[in-house]
MARDOLO-289915 format. One line per field, with one value per residue (C-alpha): x, y, z; residue in three letters; residue number from 1. Coordinates in steps of 0.1 Angstrom, whole numbers, plus 5000, padded with zeros to 4 digits. Each point is the difference from the previous one (the first is absolute). Layout:
N
c1 [X, ...]
c2 [Y, ...]
c3 [Z, ...]
code [ALA, ...]
pos [NUM, ...]
***
This chain:
661
c1 [8094, 5025, 4989, 4963, 4968, 4989, 4965, 4974, 4975, 4963, 4993, 4978, 4968, 4984, 4963, 4994, 4973, 5027, 5021, 5030, 5030, 5031, 5020, 4978, 5004, 5038, 5000, 4978, 5023, 5031, 4986, 4985, 5034, 5016, 4971, 4977, 4965, 4992, 4965, 4976, 4990, 4965, 4975, 4982, 4969, 4970, 5007, 4993, 4973, 5010, 5016, 5003, 5034, 5008, 4991, 5020, 5031, 4998, 4997, 5030, 5021, 4991, 5008, 5034, 5008, 4993, 5021, 5029, 4998, 5000, 5030, 5019, 4993, 5007, 5033, 5031, 5020, 5001, 4983, 4988, 4984, 5019, 4986, 5020, 5010, 5017, 4973, 4985, 4964, 4995, 5022, 4993, 5005, 5032, 5015, 4987, 5013, 5035, 5001, 4983, 4968, 4964, 4991, 4978, 5029, 5020, 4975, 5014, 5035, 5030, 5010, 5036, 5004, 4985, 5025, 5029, 5001, 5017, 5031, 5018, 4998, 5000, 4971, 4981, 5003, 4987, 4971, 4990, 5001, 4976, 4976, 4999, 4995, 5033, 5015, 4981, 5015, 5024, 5015, 5025, 5012, 4994, 5008, 4971, 4996, 4971, 4982, 5011, 5036, 5013, 5011, 4990, 5011, 4972, 4996, 4978, 4983, 4979, 4980, 4971, 4963, 4985, 4972, 5003, 5031, 5010, 5029, 5000, 5027, 5010, 5025, 5014, 5020, 5033, 5018, 5004, 5013, 5025, 5012, 5006, 5019, 5021, 5008, 5009, 5022, 5017, 5008, 5011, 5023, 5015, 5026, 4983, 5031, 5010, 4967, 5020, 4990, 5013, 5018, 4967, 4989, 5036, 5002, 4965, 5010, 5033, 4984, 4973, 5026, 5021, 4969, 4985, 5033, 5002, 4967, 5007, 5013, 5014, 4992, 5023, 5037, 4998, 5023, 4997, 5021, 5002, 5018, 5002, 5009, 5010, 5008, 5035, 5000, 4963, 5000, 5022, 4973, 4974, 5023, 5011, 4971, 4971, 4976, 4978, 5029, 5008, 4965, 5002, 5032, 4985, 4971, 5023, 5021, 4969, 4990, 5034, 5000, 4965, 5012, 5030, 4978, 4975, 5027, 5016, 4969, 5009, 4978, 4975, 4972, 5016, 5009, 5019, 4993, 5016, 4995, 5012, 5009, 5005, 5023, 5022, 4998, 4984, 4995, 4995, 4986, 5004, 4978, 5010, 5034, 5023, 5033, 5025, 5008, 4964, 5002, 5035, 4986, 4971, 5024, 5023, 4970, 4987, 5034, 5004, 4965, 5004, 5034, 4984, 4995, 4965, 4984, 4976, 4983, 5031, 5023, 5024, 5011, 5024, 4998, 5012, 4987, 5014, 4982, 5000, 4991, 4987, 4989, 4992, 4976, 4966, 5003, 5011, 5000, 4980, 4990, 5021, 5030, 4999, 4998, 5028, 5022, 4990, 5006, 5035, 5009, 4989, 5022, 5029, 4993, 5001, 5032, 5017, 4997, 4963, 4987, 5001, 4981, 5012, 4989, 4994, 5030, 4993, 5036, 5002, 4968, 5013, 5030, 4976, 4979, 5031, 5010, 4966, 5002, 5034, 4987, 4972, 5022, 5031, 4991, 4990, 5031, 5022, 4981, 4999, 5038, 5001, 5030, 5037, 5033, 5029, 5033, 5025, 5036, 5015, 5037, 5031, 5014, 5036, 5001, 4971, 4986, 4963, 4994, 4962, 4969, 4968, 4967, 4977, 4964, 4983, 4963, 4992, 4965, 4978, 4985, 5027, 5032, 5031, 4996, 5029, 4995, 4992, 4968, 4986, 5020, 4982, 4966, 5011, 5010, 4966, 4978, 5022, 5008, 5037, 5001, 4991, 5022, 5029, 4999, 5001, 5029, 5020, 4995, 5008, 5031, 5014, 4993, 5019, 5030, 5002, 4999, 5029, 5020, 4994, 5006, 5033, 5016, 5035, 4990, 4994, 4962, 4982, 4974, 4965, 4985, 4962, 4980, 4975, 4971, 4994, 4964, 5015, 5015, 4966, 4976, 5019, 5025, 5030, 5024, 4981, 4997, 5037, 5009, 4977, 5012, 5036, 4994, 4980, 5025, 5032, 5014, 5023, 4987, 5032, 4991, 4968, 4998, 4967, 4997, 4977, 4997, 5015, 4966, 4988, 5030, 5008, 4979, 4990, 4988, 4980, 4992, 5020, 5031, 4996, 4995, 5032, 5019, 4988, 5010, 5034, 5005, 4991, 5029, 4980, 5015, 4979, 5005, 4986, 4990, 5001, 5020, 5004, 4966, 4977, 5003, 5038, 4999, 5035, 4994, 4979, 5029, 5017, 4968, 4987, 5011, 5011, 5031, 4998, 4992, 4989, 5008, 4972, 5008, 4995, 5034, 5017, 4987, 5019, 5033, 4997, 5026, 4995, 4982, 5012, 4981, 5014, 4982, 5000, 5032, 4979, 4984, 5033, 5007, 4967, 5004, 5035, 4988, 4971, 5023, 5024, 4972, 4986, 5034, 5006, 4966, 5010, 4977, 5007, 4988, 4985, 4996, 4970, 4997, 5036, 5000, 5035, 5036, 5008, 4973, 5013, 5036, 4990, 4978, 5030, 5021, 4977, 4998, 4966, 4997, 4976, 4983, 4968, 4989, 5000, 5038, 5000, 4967, 4963, 4976, 5002, 4987, 5016, 5019, 5019, 5010, 5014, 5023, 5012, 5008, 5037, 5007, 5003, 4967, 5004, 5038, 5005, 4976, 5021, 5016, 4968, 4975, 4965, 4987, 5027, 4992, 4964, 4986, 4976, 5014, 4975, 4971, 4976, 5006, 5018, 5031, 4988, 4970, 4989, 4964, 5007, 5007]
c2 [5505, 5024, 4991, 5009, 4981, 4998, 4989, 5022, 5018, 5004, 5037, 5013, 5017, 5028, 5001, 5032, 4999, 5004, 4972, 5022, 4978, 5004, 5010, 5030, 5009, 4997, 5021, 5026, 5001, 5002, 5029, 5017, 4999, 5018, 5022, 5009, 5008, 5036, 5009, 5011, 5037, 5006, 5002, 5033, 4981, 4989, 4970, 4966, 4978, 4985, 4966, 4976, 5001, 4963, 5002, 5032, 4984, 4969, 5022, 5021, 4969, 4985, 5033, 5003, 4964, 5006, 5032, 4982, 4971, 5024, 5019, 4968, 4988, 5033, 5006, 5001, 4986, 4962, 4989, 4967, 4991, 4971, 4980, 4989, 4968, 5019, 4992, 5026, 5009, 5024, 5019, 5031, 5000, 5020, 4971, 4974, 5020, 5002, 4962, 4995, 4984, 5007, 5011, 4970, 4977, 5013, 4992, 4975, 5002, 5002, 5037, 4993, 4979, 5028, 5026, 4978, 5008, 4968, 5007, 5014, 4986, 5035, 5012, 4967, 5003, 5036, 4990, 4973, 5026, 5023, 4971, 4993, 5036, 5003, 5025, 5029, 5004, 4984, 5017, 4983, 5001, 4970, 4993, 4983, 4984, 5010, 4973, 5017, 4993, 5034, 5006, 5029, 5013, 5005, 5013, 4977, 5014, 4981, 5014, 4989, 5007, 5012, 4979, 4971, 4980, 5003, 5020, 5022, 4991, 5028, 4997, 5031, 4999, 5018, 4989, 5035, 5012, 4971, 5007, 5037, 4989, 4976, 5028, 5024, 4974, 4993, 5037, 5001, 4969, 5006, 5024, 5024, 5002, 4963, 4984, 4977, 4993, 5028, 5000, 4995, 4969, 4986, 5001, 4986, 4971, 4995, 5000, 4976, 4976, 5000, 4994, 4973, 4982, 5000, 4980, 4976, 4965, 4985, 5008, 5030, 5006, 5023, 5025, 5034, 5021, 5036, 5019, 5037, 5021, 5036, 5016, 5015, 5037, 5003, 5036, 5011, 4987, 5022, 5030, 4999, 4985, 5010, 4981, 4988, 4980, 4989, 4986, 4982, 4984, 4989, 4984, 4982, 4987, 4988, 4980, 4983, 4992, 4984, 4980, 4987, 4990, 4982, 4982, 4988, 4980, 4997, 4993, 4972, 5026, 5020, 5022, 5029, 5037, 5028, 5033, 5036, 5012, 5036, 5021, 4976, 4972, 4967, 4967, 4964, 4978, 4962, 4979, 4964, 5006, 4970, 5016, 5027, 4985, 5007, 5036, 5004, 4987, 5025, 5029, 4991, 5000, 5033, 5016, 4989, 5011, 5035, 5005, 4995, 5034, 5017, 5017, 5026, 5022, 5007, 5000, 4971, 4995, 4976, 4996, 4975, 4988, 4990, 4971, 4988, 4964, 4984, 4964, 4984, 4978, 5016, 4987, 5029, 5024, 5032, 5023, 5028, 4978, 4987, 5035, 5013, 4972, 5007, 5037, 4993, 4976, 5025, 5026, 4975, 4995, 5038, 5003, 4972, 5017, 4999, 4980, 4968, 4978, 4992, 4972, 5007, 4991, 4995, 5006, 5032, 5011, 4992, 5022, 5028, 4995, 5002, 5032, 5014, 4991, 5017, 5031, 5004, 4997, 5018, 5035, 4990, 4978, 5031, 5015, 4967, 4996, 4968, 5011, 4998, 5007, 4978, 5013, 4985, 5013, 5019, 4990, 5018, 4975, 5012, 5001, 4976, 5026, 5008, 5034, 5000, 4979, 4996, 5001, 4972, 4999, 4969, 4996, 4977, 4992, 4984, 4975, 4994, 5003, 5020, 5015, 5014, 5032, 4983, 4988, 5034, 5029, 4998, 5000, 5030, 5019, 4992, 5012, 5029, 4986, 5000, 5037, 4992, 4969, 5018, 5027, 4975, 4981, 5033, 5012, 4966, 4995, 5035, 4996, 4967, 5014, 5028, 4976, 4979, 5033, 5010, 4965, 4995, 5035, 4985, 4985, 5017, 5006, 4978, 5014, 4985, 4993, 5001, 4990, 5026, 4994, 5025, 5004, 5014, 5029, 5007, 4995, 5015, 5028, 4977, 5029, 5014, 4965, 4993, 5034, 4996, 4964, 5010, 5029, 4978, 4972, 5021, 4979, 5018, 5002, 4984, 4969, 4995, 4984, 4997, 4972, 5004, 4974, 5008, 5000, 5026, 5023, 4998, 5025, 5019, 5035, 5026, 4993, 4968, 5016, 5031, 4978, 4980, 5032, 5015, 4969, 4999, 5037, 4991, 4975, 4968, 4973, 4989, 4964, 4984, 4964, 4971, 5019, 4983, 4984, 5030, 5027, 5003, 5035, 5010, 5036, 5006, 4991, 5034, 5019, 4982, 5007, 4964, 4990, 4962, 4973, 4966, 4973, 4974, 4966, 4984, 5015, 4988, 4965, 4997, 5004, 4965, 4975, 4976, 4967, 4994, 5030, 5019, 5033, 5023, 5022, 5028, 5005, 5009, 5024, 5017, 5004, 5014, 5025, 5011, 5005, 5021, 5021, 5005, 5010, 5025, 5016, 5001, 4972, 4970, 4965, 4974, 4964, 4980, 4963, 4993, 4963, 4987, 5011, 4996, 5025, 5025, 4996, 5006, 5030, 5015, 4995, 5020, 5028, 4995, 5019, 4981, 4967, 4986, 4964, 4968, 4998, 5026, 4996, 4995, 5027, 4999, 5017, 5034, 4983, 4978, 5031, 5016, 4971, 5003, 5038, 5004, 4964, 4980, 4979, 4968, 5004, 4964, 4988, 5012, 4966, 4981, 4989, 5014, 4967, 4998, 5035, 4990, 5021, 4990, 5014, 5015, 4999, 5029, 5018, 5031, 5008, 4975, 5012, 5036, 4989, 4984, 5034]
c3 [3874, 5016, 5035, 4997, 4993, 4964, 5011, 4983, 5022, 4989, 4997, 5027, 4987, 5021, 5007, 4981, 4973, 4973, 5013, 5007, 5012, 5021, 4969, 4995, 5037, 4996, 4969, 5017, 5031, 4979, 4978, 5030, 5017, 4971, 4988, 5030, 4990, 4998, 5014, 4973, 4999, 5012, 4971, 4994, 4987, 5020, 5022, 4987, 5015, 5033, 4998, 5030, 5016, 4994, 4964, 4996, 5015, 4978, 4968, 5010, 5007, 4966, 4983, 5018, 4992, 4963, 5001, 5016, 4976, 4971, 5013, 5006, 4965, 4983, 5018, 4979, 5029, 5001, 5032, 5015, 5033, 5017, 5029, 5031, 4982, 4972, 4974, 4977, 5009, 4971, 4976, 4978, 4962, 5003, 5021, 4976, 4970, 5016, 5001, 4966, 5012, 5012, 5035, 5008, 4990, 5029, 5027, 5026, 4984, 5023, 5000, 5009, 4968, 4979, 5011, 5009, 5037, 5010, 4980, 5030, 5035, 5017, 4978, 5005, 5038, 4999, 4978, 5025, 5028, 4980, 4994, 5038, 5008, 5018, 4975, 4987, 4966, 4974, 4970, 4977, 4964, 4977, 4963, 4984, 4967, 4979, 4979, 4968, 5009, 5012, 5036, 5022, 5033, 5026, 5035, 5020, 5031, 5026, 5028, 5022, 4992, 5033, 5015, 4975, 5008, 4963, 4984, 4969, 4975, 4975, 4972, 4983, 4968, 5006, 4969, 4987, 5033, 5002, 4964, 5010, 5031, 4980, 4975, 5028, 5017, 4967, 4996, 5036, 4998, 4965, 4987, 4975, 4978, 4995, 5011, 5022, 5036, 5022, 5034, 5020, 4980, 5000, 5038, 5003, 4978, 5018, 5034, 4989, 4984, 5033, 5021, 4978, 4999, 5038, 5002, 4972, 5007, 4968, 4964, 4999, 5002, 5030, 4984, 4984, 4977, 4990, 4972, 5009, 4969, 4995, 4966, 4998, 4990, 4995, 5014, 4971, 4976, 5017, 5002, 4963, 4981, 5023, 5022, 4971, 4985, 5035, 5005, 4967, 5010, 5033, 4982, 4976, 5028, 5018, 4969, 4998, 5037, 4997, 4969, 5020, 5029, 4977, 4981, 5033, 5009, 5036, 5030, 5004, 5001, 4972, 5029, 4986, 5003, 4981, 5017, 4998, 5034, 4991, 4978, 4980, 5025, 4991, 5019, 4988, 5027, 4998, 5022, 5007, 4986, 4995, 5011, 4992, 4966, 4988, 5012, 4984, 4966, 5003, 5008, 4971, 4975, 5014, 4998, 4964, 4990, 5015, 4983, 4965, 4984, 5002, 4970, 5014, 4974, 4981, 5030, 5003, 5036, 5017, 5038, 5025, 5034, 5034, 5017, 5036, 5004, 5032, 5004, 5033, 5020, 5009, 5035, 5022, 4971, 5002, 4971, 5016, 5005, 4964, 4986, 5022, 4987, 4964, 5004, 5015, 4972, 4974, 5016, 4997, 4963, 4995, 5021, 4981, 4967, 4989, 4970, 5020, 5024, 5035, 5023, 5037, 5021, 5038, 5009, 4981, 5015, 5035, 4993, 4989, 5031, 5021, 4982, 5006, 5037, 5002, 4983, 5024, 5031, 4988, 5012, 5035, 5003, 5000, 5029, 5018, 4999, 4979, 4980, 5009, 4982, 4994, 4986, 4975, 4999, 4972, 5001, 4986, 4975, 5006, 5038, 5008, 5025, 5004, 4984, 5002, 5002, 4980, 5020, 4990, 5014, 5012, 5008, 5030, 4988, 5027, 4974, 4974, 5021, 4991, 4965, 4979, 4980, 4967, 5015, 5009, 4986, 4966, 5018, 5021, 4968, 4984, 5028, 5011, 5035, 4989, 5011, 5036, 5000, 4984, 5026, 5028, 4983, 4995, 5035, 5016, 4979, 5007, 5037, 5000, 4981, 5024, 5029, 4986, 4997, 5036, 5014, 4981, 4998, 4994, 4966, 4968, 4997, 4975, 4976, 4996, 4966, 4997, 4969, 4988, 4976, 4973, 5013, 5032, 4980, 4983, 5029, 5028, 5009, 5000, 5004, 5029, 5016, 4997, 5015, 5029, 5008, 4998, 5023, 5024, 5002, 4998, 4971, 4976, 4964, 4987, 5020, 4981, 4966, 4980, 4974, 4970, 4973, 4966, 4983, 5025, 4997, 4963, 4982, 5032, 4994, 5017, 5036, 5004, 4986, 5022, 5031, 4992, 4994, 5033, 5019, 4984, 5008, 5036, 5001, 4997, 4977, 4971, 4986, 4969, 5009, 4976, 4975, 4966, 4998, 4992, 4975, 5003, 4984, 5009, 4988, 5032, 5023, 4993, 5008, 5030, 5036, 5005, 5021, 4999, 4975, 5012, 4974, 4996, 5013, 4966, 4990, 5032, 4997, 4967, 5019, 5015, 4988, 5030, 4997, 4964, 4986, 4970, 4998, 4970, 5002, 4986, 5034, 5016, 4971, 5003, 5038, 4996, 4974, 5023, 5029, 4980, 4987, 5034, 5014, 4972, 5010, 5036, 5011, 5022, 4991, 5022, 4989, 5011, 5005, 5009, 5011, 4996, 5007, 4963, 4991, 5026, 4987, 4964, 5010, 5018, 4969, 4978, 5025, 5016, 5033, 5023, 5000, 5015, 5003, 5019, 4999, 5027, 5018, 4995, 5012, 5038, 5031, 5011, 5028, 4975, 4980, 5031, 5004, 4963, 5001, 4999, 4991, 4968, 4997, 4982, 4998, 5011, 4973, 4971, 4996, 5004, 4973, 5004, 5013, 5026, 5011, 5006, 4972, 4972, 4967, 4977, 5024, 4998, 5033, 5011, 4980, 4974, 4981, 5000, 5003, 5033, 5015]
code [MET, HIS, GLY, HIS, SER, ARG, ALA, LEU, ARG, GLU, PRO, THR, VAL, SER, GLY, THR, PRO, GLU, GLY, THR, GLY, SER, ALA, ALA, ASP, SER, ILE, ARG, SER, ALA, VAL, THR, GLU, ARG, HIS, PRO, ALA, VAL, PRO, ALA, ALA, PRO, SER, ALA, GLN, ALA, PRO, ALA, PRO, ALA, VAL, PRO, ALA, ALA, ALA, ASP, GLY, SER, LEU, ARG, ALA, ARG, SER, GLU, SER, ARG, ASP, TYR, GLN, ALA, ALA, PHE, ASN, ALA, ALA, HIS, LEU, ALA, MET, ALA, VAL, VAL, ASP, ARG, ASP, GLY, LEU, VAL, VAL, THR, ALA, ASN, PRO, ALA, PHE, ALA, GLY, LEU, LEU, GLY, THR, GLU, PRO, HIS, ALA, LEU, ALA, HIS, ARG, CYS, ALA, ALA, ASP, LEU, VAL, ASP, LEU, ALA, ALA, GLU, ALA, ARG, THR, TRP, ALA, ALA, TYR, GLN, GLU, VAL, LEU, ARG, GLY, ARG, GLN, ALA, ARG, LEU, ARG, CYS, THR, ARG, ARG, LEU, LYS, HIS, PRO, ASP, GLY, HIS, SER, LEU, TRP, THR, GLU, VAL, THR, LEU, GLY, PRO, VAL, PRO, GLY, THR, GLY, ASN, VAL, LEU, LEU, SER, VAL, ALA, ASP, ILE, SER, ASP, ARG, ARG, ASP, LEU, GLN, ALA, ARG, LEU, ARG, HIS, LEU, GLN, MET, HIS, ASP, PRO, VAL, THR, ARG, LEU, PRO, ASN, ARG, ALA, LEU, PHE, PHE, GLU, ARG, LEU, SER, ALA, ALA, LEU, GLU, ALA, SER, SER, TYR, GLU, HIS, GLY, GLY, GLY, THR, GLY, ARG, ILE, GLY, LEU, CYS, TYR, LEU, ASP, LEU, ASP, GLY, PHE, LYS, ALA, VAL, ASN, ASP, THR, LEU, GLY, HIS, ARG, VAL, GLY, ASP, ARG, LEU, LEU, THR, ALA, VAL, ALA, ALA, ARG, LEU, THR, GLN, CYS, ALA, ASP, GLN, SER, GLY, TYR, GLY, ARG, ARG, GLY, GLY, HIS, LEU, VAL, ALA, ARG, LEU, GLY, GLY, ASP, GLU, PHE, ALA, LEU, LEU, VAL, GLU, ASP, SER, THR, GLY, THR, GLU, GLN, LEU, ALA, ASP, LEU, ALA, ARG, SER, VAL, LEU, ALA, ALA, VAL, GLN, GLU, PRO, PHE, ASP, LEU, ALA, GLY, GLN, ARG, LEU, SER, VAL, SER, ALA, SER, ILE, GLY, VAL, VAL, GLU, ARG, THR, THR, ALA, GLY, THR, SER, ALA, THR, GLY, LEU, MET, GLN, ALA, ALA, ASP, THR, THR, LEU, TYR, TRP, ALA, LYS, ALA, ASP, GLY, LYS, ALA, ARG, TRP, THR, LEU, PHE, ASP, PRO, GLU, ARG, ASN, ALA, HIS, ARG, MET, THR, ARG, GLN, ALA, LEU, SER, SER, THR, LEU, ARG, PRO, ALA, VAL, GLU, GLN, GLY, GLU, PHE, GLU, LEU, GLU, TYR, GLN, PRO, LEU, VAL, ASP, LEU, GLU, SER, GLY, VAL, VAL, ARG, GLY, VAL, GLU, ALA, LEU, VAL, ARG, TRP, ASN, HIS, PRO, GLN, PHE, GLY, THR, LEU, THR, PRO, ASN, ARG, PHE, ILE, GLY, ILE, ALA, GLU, GLU, ASP, GLY, SER, ILE, VAL, GLN, LEU, GLY, GLN, TRP, VAL, LEU, ARG, THR, ALA, CYS, ARG, GLN, ALA, ARG, ARG, TRP, GLN, LEU, GLU, GLN, PRO, GLY, ASP, ALA, PRO, VAL, PHE, VAL, SER, VAL, ASN, VAL, ALA, VAL, ARG, GLN, VAL, TRP, ASP, SER, ASP, LEU, VAL, GLY, ASP, VAL, ALA, GLU, ILE, LEU, ALA, GLU, THR, GLY, LEU, ALA, PRO, GLN, LEU, LEU, GLN, LEU, GLU, LEU, THR, GLU, SER, ALA, VAL, MET, GLY, SER, ALA, GLY, ARG, PRO, LEU, GLN, ALA, LEU, GLN, ALA, LEU, SER, ASP, MET, GLY, VAL, ARG, ILE, ALA, ILE, ASP, ASP, PHE, GLY, THR, GLY, TYR, SER, ASN, LEU, ALA, TYR, LEU, SER, ARG, LEU, PRO, VAL, SER, VAL, LEU, LYS, LEU, ASP, GLY, SER, PHE, VAL, ARG, GLY, PHE, ARG, TYR, GLU, GLU, GLY, ARG, HIS, PRO, ASN, PRO, ALA, ASP, GLU, THR, ILE, VAL, GLU, ALA, LEU, VAL, GLN, LEU, ALA, HIS, ARG, LEU, GLY, LEU, THR, VAL, THR, ALA, GLU, CYS, VAL, GLU, THR, ALA, GLY, GLN, ALA, ALA, ARG, LEU, ARG, ARG, VAL, GLY, CYS, ASP, THR, GLY, GLN, GLY, TRP, LEU, TYR, SER, ARG, ALA, VAL, ALA, PRO, GLU, ARG, ILE, ALA, GLU, MET, ILE, GLY, THR, ARG, PRO, GLY, ALA, ASP, ASP, HIS, ALA, ARG, THR, PRO, ASP, GLN, ALA, GLY, ARG, ALA, PRO, GLY, SER, GLY, ASP, ASP, GLY, GLN, SER, PRO, ALA, ALA, ARG]
pos [1, 2, 3, 4, 5, 6, 7, 8, 9, 10, 11, 12, 13, 14, 15, 16, 17, 18, 19, 20, 21, 22, 23, 24, 25, 26, 27, 28, 29, 30, 31, 32, 33, 34, 35, 36, 37, 38, 39, 40, 41, 42, 43, 44, 45, 46, 47, 48, 49, 50, 51, 52, 53, 54, 55, 56, 57, 58, 59, 60, 61, 62, 63, 64, 65, 66, 67, 68, 69, 70, 71, 72, 73, 74, 75, 76, 77, 78, 79, 80, 81, 82, 83, 84, 85, 86, 87, 88, 89, 90, 91, 92, 93, 94, 95, 96, 97, 98, 99, 100, 101, 102, 103, 104, 105, 106, 107, 108, 109, 110, 111, 112, 113, 114, 115, 116, 117, 118, 119, 120, 121, 122, 123, 124, 125, 126, 127, 128, 129, 130, 131, 132, 133, 134, 135, 136, 137, 138, 139, 140, 141, 142, 143, 144, 145, 146, 147, 148, 149, 150, 151, 152, 153, 154, 155, 156, 157, 158, 159, 160, 161, 162, 163, 164, 165, 166, 167, 168, 169, 170, 171, 172, 173, 174, 175, 176, 177, 178, 179, 180, 181, 182, 183, 184, 185, 186, 187, 188, 189, 190, 191, 192, 193, 194, 195, 196, 197, 198, 199, 200, 201, 202, 203, 204, 205, 206, 207, 208, 209, 210, 211, 212, 213, 214, 215, 216, 217, 218, 219, 220, 221, 222, 223, 224, 225, 226, 227, 228, 229, 230, 231, 232, 233, 234, 235, 236, 237, 238, 239, 240, 241, 242, 243, 244, 245, 246, 247, 248, 249, 250, 251, 252, 253, 254, 255, 256, 257, 258, 259, 260, 261, 262, 263, 264, 265, 266, 267, 268, 269, 270, 271, 272, 273, 274, 275, 276, 277, 278, 279, 280, 281, 282, 283, 284, 285, 286, 287, 288, 289, 290, 291, 292, 293, 294, 295, 296, 297, 298, 299, 300, 301, 302, 303, 304, 305, 306, 307, 308, 309, 310, 311, 312, 313, 314, 315, 316, 317, 318, 319, 320, 321, 322, 323, 324, 325, 326, 327, 328, 329, 330, 331, 332, 333, 334, 335, 336, 337, 338, 339, 340, 341, 342, 343, 344, 345, 346, 347, 348, 349, 350, 351, 352, 353, 354, 355, 356, 357, 358, 359, 360, 361, 362, 363, 364, 365, 366, 367, 368, 369, 370, 371, 372, 373, 374, 375, 376, 377, 378, 379, 380, 381, 382, 383, 384, 385, 386, 387, 388, 389, 390, 391, 392, 393, 394, 395, 396, 397, 398, 399, 400, 401, 402, 403, 404, 405, 406, 407, 408, 409, 410, 411, 412, 413, 414, 415, 416, 417, 418, 419, 420, 421, 422, 423, 424, 425, 426, 427, 428, 429, 430, 431, 432, 433, 434, 435, 436, 437, 438, 439, 440, 441, 442, 443, 444, 445, 446, 447, 448, 449, 450, 451, 452, 453, 454, 455, 456, 457, 458, 459, 460, 461, 462, 463, 464, 465, 466, 467, 468, 469, 470, 471, 472, 473, 474, 475, 476, 477, 478, 479, 480, 481, 482, 483, 484, 485, 486, 487, 488, 489, 490, 491, 492, 493, 494, 495, 496, 497, 498, 499, 500, 501, 502, 503, 504, 505, 506, 507, 508, 509, 510, 511, 512, 513, 514, 515, 516, 517, 518, 519, 520, 521, 522, 523, 524, 525, 526, 527, 528, 529, 530, 531, 532, 533, 534, 535, 536, 537, 538, 539, 540, 541, 542, 543, 544, 545, 546, 547, 548, 549, 550, 551, 552, 553, 554, 555, 556, 557, 558, 559, 560, 561, 562, 563, 564, 565, 566, 567, 568, 569, 570, 571, 572, 573, 574, 575, 576, 577, 578, 579, 580, 581, 582, 583, 584, 585, 586, 587, 588, 589, 590, 591, 592, 593, 594, 595, 596, 597, 598, 599, 600, 601, 602, 603, 604, 605, 606, 607, 608, 609, 610, 611, 612, 613, 614, 615, 616, 617, 618, 619, 620, 621, 622, 623, 624, 625, 626, 627, 628, 629, 630, 631, 632, 633, 634, 635, 636, 637, 638, 639, 640, 641, 642, 643, 644, 645, 646, 647, 648, 649, 650, 651, 652, 653, 654, 655, 656, 657, 658, 659, 660, 661]
***
């Protein structure tokens, strides 16, 4: 059995008078190896009568043999001597007691069967090497079944008995140690507040599920799902009611999540795990999921369960949760990748209004990844010269002559191509790189405006309008930057116009207001962009150093009567009232998104000063602007429809949508 002979060997009996056999020799050798004999102290009494040397040696050998046999039998450690065929030569009472039998009943039994050494191929091979004398030692852990029915964990050790060809097998009961290790592992792998598995156990289970699925062929769905949950406003509970109430709430939430998971009954192995990952974050792992609908059902039930009020020792609390849901095939999925997707989706659920669940969207994630890639390369791009400016004319509605231009930045990205400002300005404002980019735009635009002035001295100089983010006012010395750039380029302050959005200007106080006032005192024109869509607090107009209002394109689009459209006549009334108000305050008005000759005519009729839009020109290179200075751009287009003029009405580009700038 197990590749070795089961033939019994007759015990070899020595020629000693007491008939001491090889078993005794093996026992003596084994014990001697562990407990070397200590020489006896010399006796103080008279010497005994002389004994022949041969007789003395025989007596000493028999005495040592009895001592070794007695030690072997009295030992609490279960031991057995095993011959090279793997059969028990002799066993001590402790070994027999471990197996619920008598020592003599174990003689000639297969040792591997007694301690289950053939259960694992690797252990069996090592055992064979020890029997052949090719390996000095083997130690392994085995779970044995006691005859009374209980199981015990043991540590099995085998080593050679020198000079005999046999091996000594010892078995130590380590059940108590294993129980302690199990308790310690449970404490290490579980959250002390909720008693749920913690982050360490969750990732261990997740990694094991992904690894096991990659080796399985059939029998499973090959998919995995995850609901990543975060309580909304949990910090307020801790701050107002204390951490003790907060811990009770977490425990109650954990109980409801576990109940939802149990009721769902998903997974062919019952493979679900509810874990607390830290703080107020929980995860529900679904192994062998059947698709997104299963995860969606689970998320709905969890959301409903959490929103039910909690009664906690006299405190009645109502909370909600945001859940990110991810479901995908296990092939090609890593634990890190799955958690990143879940974390991103949870963020979407929070950003979309909380108290909801959101399913992972690859397209939305791709946009996020693109945004992240742009964010990481935006600062170096300024230094590497990847940005350029185009300019869109601001035309006098009465004469049709170009009075100024708006500078619009473009990013020639090496990977994503040419990007318009709506793709990166928001990112620049978030990470602060808008200051560096804004300085570059301002300097480049002023230098270009001065160049047009010098190259065409016979024409009236055009002003250049530059968009300024409110963060530039807070995070930099905008007044100092403007003064330095104007001095450096030689451009007159009256030929520079700075545009700030209505939401940024209205309500300005402190430093922003001081900066705007200083710029105005310097002679720089201040324009409110997208007027009519923000706060529209008209009381501020009389106190702000503003010289220009730019009407949002949503008003101008209401002026279109072409193509069978019948806009609301209130739009024209509102624009006319705004223009009259601005003029009474000494402000000029620019209309954005002028696309047709009809719009331009109506804007002239209500007194609007300048217009900007595709009727006149798209944003173009500086060379094209030089050709327009002193002319009437788009004059021949007044009689054409937008399509005939080669424009795309309503498209979100320069002069159309403020976000496109």
